[in-house]
C-alpha atoms as one frame of an Amber mdcrd trajectory, in Angstrom:
protein
  91.133  75.288 135.613  93.784  74.516 133.039  91.659  76.094 130.303  91.504
  79.439 132.094  94.786  80.943 130.854  94.045  79.836 127.309  90.613  81.466
 127.396  92.097  84.632 128.824  94.804  84.664 126.193  92.252  84.174 123.424
  90.079  86.966 124.802  93.017  89.391 124.962  94.018  88.386 121.446  90.456
  89.027 120.291  90.516  92.511 121.786  93.817  93.286 120.064  92.402  92.081
 116.742  89.095  93.940 117.055  90.694  97.251 118.046  93.256  97.157 115.234
  92.647  94.824 112.311  88.893  94.644 112.888  88.543  98.432 112.810  90.847
  98.620 109.799  88.765  96.037 107.936  85.665  98.181 108.401  87.479 101.272
 107.134  88.946  99.420 104.150  85.570  97.928 103.232  83.851 101.322 103.336
  86.544 102.974 101.212  86.566 100.105  98.715  82.809 100.395  98.252  83.332
 104.069  97.501  85.767 103.106  94.732  89.061 104.004  96.400  91.838 102.190
  94.450  94.096 101.726  97.474  91.299 100.153  99.496  90.378  97.884  96.576
  93.942  96.497  96.521  93.865  95.890 100.265  90.445  94.245 100.243  90.258
  92.158  97.054  92.683  89.225  96.474  91.729  89.215  92.784  92.868  92.833
  92.469  96.154  91.985  94.209  96.943  89.482  91.450  97.756  92.506  89.271
  97.485  95.702  91.321  99.415  98.003  89.012  96.413  99.426  87.105  94.882
 100.351  90.467  98.104 101.999  91.548  98.027 104.082  88.367  94.605 105.415
  89.347  96.361 106.946  92.365  98.940 108.674  90.138  97.460 112.155  90.023
  99.433 115.409  89.928  98.934 115.656  93.701 101.935 114.335  95.667  99.645
 112.752  98.284  96.153 111.348  97.792  93.603 109.709 100.041  94.089 105.982
 100.560  92.209 103.350 102.503  92.836 105.069 105.858  95.768 107.423 105.344
  97.595 109.646 102.906  99.197 107.675 100.070 101.884 108.417  97.481 102.881
 106.563  94.325 105.463 109.138  93.198 109.147 108.203  93.216 110.269 111.684
  94.285 107.746 111.858  97.141 108.554 108.378  98.414 112.263 109.186  98.360
 111.687 112.493 100.175 109.653 110.897 102.968 111.994 107.927 103.405 114.979
 110.242 103.804 113.275 112.865 105.955 114.018 113.222 109.630 110.485 114.554
 110.040 109.099 111.016 109.671 109.576 107.879 111.725 108.523 104.267 111.772
 104.923 103.391 112.538 106.014 100.891 115.181 103.608 100.388 118.025 101.813
 103.628 117.192  99.261 101.982 114.909  96.766 102.695 117.688  97.215 106.476
 117.343  94.000 108.101 116.204  91.800 105.337 117.614  88.864 106.346 119.818
  89.703 106.438 123.548  87.613 103.339 124.272  89.687 101.275 121.819  92.976
 102.588 123.171  91.819 101.662 126.673  90.824  98.180 125.503  94.242  97.666
 123.950  95.989  98.715 127.139  93.923  96.212 129.113  94.598  93.431 126.587
  98.328  94.095 126.760 100.920  93.561 124.050 101.378  90.395 122.049 103.174
  87.885 124.308 105.663  86.958 121.583 108.038  89.246 119.713 106.658  90.382
 116.351 108.448  91.920 113.346 106.460  95.177 113.423 106.398  95.821 117.158
 109.114  97.439 119.289 111.875  96.608 119.937 112.064  95.239 116.366 114.415
  97.265 114.166 111.471  97.729 111.776 109.493  99.521 114.476 111.937 101.922
 116.131 113.874 105.048 115.254 117.180 106.432 116.518 118.796 106.058 118.949
 117.506 102.477 119.375 117.564 101.774 115.648 121.131 103.054 115.332 122.288
 100.789 118.146 120.647  97.621 116.788 121.779  98.252 113.226 125.380  98.827
 114.277 125.459  95.440 115.988 124.373  93.470 112.912 125.591  95.536 109.972
 129.034  93.928 109.706 127.485  90.594 108.769 125.859  92.227 105.719 128.653
  94.493 104.497 129.753  94.349 100.863 132.911  92.503 101.921 130.962  89.923
 103.930 128.522  89.365 101.057 131.383  88.938  98.575 132.794  86.174 100.783
 129.404  84.449 100.730 129.081  84.419  96.955 131.011  81.211  96.323 129.132
  79.388  99.078 125.809  80.645  97.685 126.688  79.270  94.249 127.562  75.916
  95.815 124.188  75.842  97.588 122.449  76.730  94.311 124.220  73.893  92.513
 123.264  71.407  95.229 119.621  72.450  95.043 119.632  72.269  91.247 121.054
  68.746  91.471 118.120  67.873  93.743 115.687  69.493  91.308 117.079  67.430
  88.454 116.656  64.215  90.425 113.098  65.115  91.447 112.142  66.031  87.893
 113.530  62.759  86.587 111.282  60.901  89.019 108.124  62.960  88.671 108.240
  65.277  85.665 107.515  68.735  87.052 108.691  70.488  90.222 107.605  73.512
  92.246 110.297  76.132  91.837 109.238  78.027  94.972 109.180  75.082  97.360
 112.255  73.315  96.036 114.554  76.178  95.042 113.512  79.839  95.490 112.757
  79.350  99.188 115.463  76.849 100.097 118.435  78.815  98.746 118.056  82.021
 100.814 116.901  80.240 103.974 119.979  77.997 103.776 122.312  80.974 103.302
 120.881  83.029 106.171 120.791  79.975 108.442 124.524  79.458 107.929 125.238
  83.166 108.472 123.286  83.294 111.722 124.186  79.894 113.111 120.662  78.497
 112.846 120.354  74.751 112.122 119.989  74.278 108.367 118.236  70.974 109.057
 115.278  72.985 110.373 114.873  75.095 107.238 111.552  73.503 106.203 110.100
  74.278 109.644 111.389  77.841 109.480 109.733  78.317 106.098 106.449  77.036
 107.529 106.653  79.430 110.472 107.597  82.329 108.192 104.777  81.620 105.770
 102.318  81.646 108.651 103.749  84.810 110.219 104.300  87.111 107.213 100.684
  88.351 107.064 101.534  90.191 110.297 102.959  92.948 108.078  99.527  93.571
 106.544  96.628  95.596 107.923  93.015  94.514 108.225  93.638  90.789 108.740
  90.783  88.359 109.141  90.422  86.949 112.655  91.425  83.450 111.540  94.537
  84.767 109.783  95.401  86.886 112.829  95.190  83.823 115.075  97.425  81.847
 112.715  99.942  84.683 112.737  99.903  84.776 116.553 100.423  81.012 116.755
 103.349  80.974 114.318 105.008  83.959 115.965 104.661  82.303 119.364 106.239
  79.061 118.135 109.096  80.912 116.446 109.599  83.052 119.553 109.777  79.966
 121.779 112.302  78.301 119.476 114.547  81.360 119.361 114.470  81.721 123.154
 115.756  78.166 123.505 118.315  78.575 120.717 119.740  81.737 122.255 120.070
  79.967 125.610 122.041  77.234 123.853 124.304  79.808 122.217 125.034  81.414
 125.576 126.286  78.050 126.814 128.127  77.122 123.633 128.615  80.078 121.228
 129.822  79.515 117.697 131.412  81.601 114.962 128.189  83.209 113.695 126.168
  86.393 113.987 123.707  85.220 116.638 126.523  84.023 118.874 128.114  87.436
 118.473 124.832  89.152 119.348 124.410  87.066 122.487 127.726  88.342 123.822
 127.750  91.766 122.126 128.030  94.991 124.041 127.409  98.446 122.667 129.772
 101.384 123.143 128.436 101.923 126.662 129.121  98.328 127.605 125.455  97.347
 127.784 124.423  94.045 126.222 121.144  93.628 124.401 118.197  92.880 126.631
 116.378  89.584 126.160 113.550  91.257 124.226 115.972  93.265 122.087 117.977
  90.152 121.313 114.889  88.134 120.388 113.469  90.899 118.206 116.751  91.483
 116.398 117.484  87.797 115.881 113.994  86.950 114.602 113.816  89.983 112.321
 117.249  89.534 110.775 116.567  85.847 110.254 113.148  86.318 108.650 114.106
  89.354 106.578 117.253  87.513 105.513 115.287  85.154 103.303 111.637  86.226
 103.067 111.993  88.937 100.420 114.653  86.990  98.500 112.215  84.109  98.026
 109.923  86.578  96.292 112.757  88.122  94.282 113.742  84.745  92.822 110.197
  83.594  92.078 109.201  86.970  90.606 112.348  86.969  88.480 111.687  83.502
  87.123 108.083  84.394  86.254 109.146  87.604  84.496 111.718  85.734  82.435
 109.166  83.078  81.493 107.002  85.875  80.116 109.921  87.613  78.345 111.821
  85.196  76.079 113.550  88.134  74.402 115.078  89.111  77.760 116.181  85.512
  78.354 117.981  85.575  75.036 119.768  88.788  75.994 120.947  87.248  79.266
 122.056  84.038  77.561 124.075  86.043  75.060 125.537  88.419  77.660 125.666
  87.042  81.242 127.187  90.329  82.445 123.619  91.689  82.339 122.485  89.524
  85.263 123.206  92.081  88.037 121.181  94.713  86.182 118.453  92.157  85.474
 118.038  91.557  89.201 117.529  95.274  89.824 114.988  95.346  86.996 113.113
  92.469  88.658 113.139  94.432  91.916 111.776  97.456  90.071 109.021  95.759
  88.053 107.849  93.291  90.720 108.900  94.775  94.039 108.992  92.040  96.716
 107.970  94.670  99.283 105.071  96.589  97.767 104.594  99.347 100.332 105.813
 100.811 103.569 104.580 103.504 105.946 105.918 106.422 107.941 104.343 108.619
 110.618 105.040 112.340 110.866 107.031 113.114 114.002 106.159 116.809 113.803
 104.210 119.211 111.606 105.984 119.295 108.252 105.444 119.492 104.495 105.885
 116.932 101.705 106.356 118.335  98.212 104.748 121.525  99.507 101.741 119.758
 101.048 101.208 120.253 104.816 101.372 117.078 106.925 100.397 117.205 110.575
 102.226 115.539 113.435 100.963 111.976 113.829  99.690 111.654 110.244 100.375
 108.320 108.584 101.770 108.323 105.045 101.762 105.104 103.015 104.456 104.888
 100.338 103.573 102.479  97.529 107.100 101.450  96.583 105.876  99.197  93.770
 104.134 102.139  92.101 107.064 104.507  92.683 109.207 101.962  90.857 106.952
 102.399  87.827 106.950 106.193  87.891 107.131 107.368  84.244 108.992 110.505
  85.319 111.912 108.308  86.365 111.575 105.135  84.269 110.585 105.525  80.591
 108.102 102.880  79.445 107.837 101.888  83.117 105.699  98.753  82.767 108.157
  97.073  80.382 110.640  94.571  81.791 114.014  95.502  80.282 117.197  93.888
  81.625 119.284  96.548  79.815 117.490  99.491  81.464 120.260 102.017  82.301
 118.723 103.260  85.558 117.132 100.063  86.864 119.077 100.469  90.107 117.237
 103.721  90.888 114.299 101.749  92.288 113.184 102.095  95.909 112.426  98.401
  96.446 114.828  98.398  99.402 113.216 101.495 100.968 115.569 104.396 101.718
 117.091 106.662 104.320 118.262 105.237 107.627 115.925 102.262 107.210 117.371
 101.237 103.830 117.314  97.445 103.782 120.268  96.097 105.757 120.394  92.974
 103.576 120.142  94.691 100.182 123.598  93.576  99.028 122.908  90.009 100.171
 119.515  89.920  98.423 120.977  91.250  95.173 123.793  88.704  95.253 121.492
  85.785  96.050 119.004  86.821  93.382 121.730  87.077  90.773 123.358  83.762
  91.696 120.048  81.897  92.004 118.522  83.091  88.733 121.688  82.845  86.666
 122.472  79.347  87.933 118.889  78.234  87.310 118.578  79.449  83.722 122.105
  78.407  82.760 121.588  74.882  84.104 118.120  74.548  82.549 118.034  76.840
  79.501 114.711  75.375  78.293 112.980  75.823  81.649 109.246  76.412  81.128
 106.121  76.834  83.271 104.074  73.694  83.892 100.773  75.348  84.666  99.544
  78.550  86.253 101.435  79.809  89.303  99.694  80.950  92.468 100.387  84.253
  94.164 100.824  84.721  97.868  97.799  86.285  99.499  99.729  89.004 101.325
  99.507  92.703 100.479 102.894  94.068 101.513 104.975  91.103 100.356 104.485
  90.136  96.695 105.680  86.806  95.422 104.539  83.340  94.431 103.221  80.595
  96.659 103.793  78.024  93.906 105.536  78.096  90.540 105.334  74.688  88.809
 107.928  74.166  86.083 109.296  71.609  83.656 113.084  71.777  83.722 113.972
  70.474  80.297 117.398  68.984  79.598 120.298  70.263  81.665 123.062  72.151
  79.882 126.153  70.002  79.332 128.367  72.404  81.234 127.673  75.058  83.840
 127.458  78.511  82.379 127.450  77.459  78.713 125.345  80.003  76.803 122.169
  78.721  75.221 119.602  80.777  73.393 116.044  79.550  74.021 113.798  79.258
  71.032
């Protein structure tokens, strides 16, 4: 009898997968066989290693082209227009729109995922005003420019502590993995302290996050889908217990404030709203920054001339971070659904149509960025990228991510000016999030004093 609920849960999960990701996989496979570049990126991990040539095949004069299962744009102007338009909203739970009636019925019978996910309502990623406005107002103060400026000194201290650990590990074993031992630990430590989450659990949080991030992608394999469900359920259970503890004994942190927060009408967040907001802000608070730091390190390994520029003029580091975000966008794409019949760059779009915006390709639009595939830390308009999305859903943690990326990369290359790769890195297998799973390095000798310029050979 005890196995009954588990079997039922697995069956419902299977229905949810088949009616969404399973159907998407069939559509992606068919379009990829027909030579569609967007579908090829979604289907083939080898293509995702370097997707930019495939993105360029989508760069026709038309503002919108056919993708794997929706309209797609790679144009900076079009992406900006859609992101800022009130005629478009988040995809949210409407991924089932357009499915045959039998699949929609099956999904209703299976019910929603039992745990809170990052792309399902009431997550801030999945809703529009007025819900989105309410959630964002409650958390925005923790990520204001003033709040981020106060965090800068603490972030540098965390970076220095982690670099000390790296130096000790390298002395014992030669090479280290920059992702596991630095790029991931710095942002997860910072956001844990901001939110009042135990820093001692950061390795477990990274494991849960790594297992859950494929949930952002479409067309997952069944095994991957099950792993995502398991990790989301474990993270959900932990957050439920943690929030109960904060109700009994609140601290001076954002989650404690959210537990007791009331909006202008005096209504506190519901349990589901609180869980969704807490889990999203926590995960988004470090997930993309891990990719920013690892992508930045890899780009600088490949560009010794840019390393020399930064060593000679450290004031270039803020611009360098924006150039990393432009050239290797941690979030490669996003989607919006038309809320009403409208037009985009003169092209009719019907209510309910899905439009995929390939942010990574928009950030290499030659109409905006001359010589767009070149990594140039002195690029005057590097900050014009759309790596943080745009409009009302512009990334809440953009200022924090920029600051952490700048501090992490500058501290790393100033401490270890002869830092070099120690073998080929491995990319993460996800489509929407682009970063490294591993990045083995040899540190080289540490600089005699923090911040002392050194020009690599």
